[in-house]
N, C-alpha and C positions, 0 to 999 in steps of 0.2 A: 319929677320924681316918679319912678315906676313902682306900682304896687301889684303884686301877684297874689291871687286868691284862688282857692279850690272850693267849689260849692258842690255838695252832694245832695242828691234828691232823685225823685222819680221823674223819668222822661216819658211822657205820654206818647210822643211820636215813635219812640223806640220800644215802648211798653216794657221798660226795664229801669232798674236803678242806674244812676249815672253820676260820675264825678266830672265836673266841668271846670276847666282852667280859664280864669279871667285875668287879663292884664289891663290895668288902667294906668295911663300916663297923663299926669297933670289934670286929673279929673275927667279925661276923655277915654272912652273905651278904645283900646288899641287892638286887642285880640280876644277872641272867645271861641272855644272849640265846640260850639253847638250851633244850632240854627237861630240863635237869638236875633231878633229883628225881622225874621222871615217865617217863623214857626206859626202854624195855624192854631196851636194850642197855647200860645204865649200869654194870652189874657188870663189863663187859669194855671199857669206854670209857676211853682214856687221857686224854681231855680231862676227864672226870668225876673221874678219879683226881687230876689236878692241882688241880681245884677243891676236892676234899676235903682235899688237903694245905694249901690256903690257909685253909680255914675249919674244918676238923675234920669228922668224919663225922656228928656230931649235927645239923648244919645242913641235912641233906637234907629 
């Protein structure tokens, strides 16, 4: 089952507000339109925190 979600928040890397599209298929991260998984600010990013809550931290 595919789940699509839009997460809004502040992106420190872009220094701007951002809306990120996340697609999760069967509990696994399928697509995300930001640098999730490679962003240097991920540990303090609220958008990344919400993505982790959707998929679990092992999907990074």
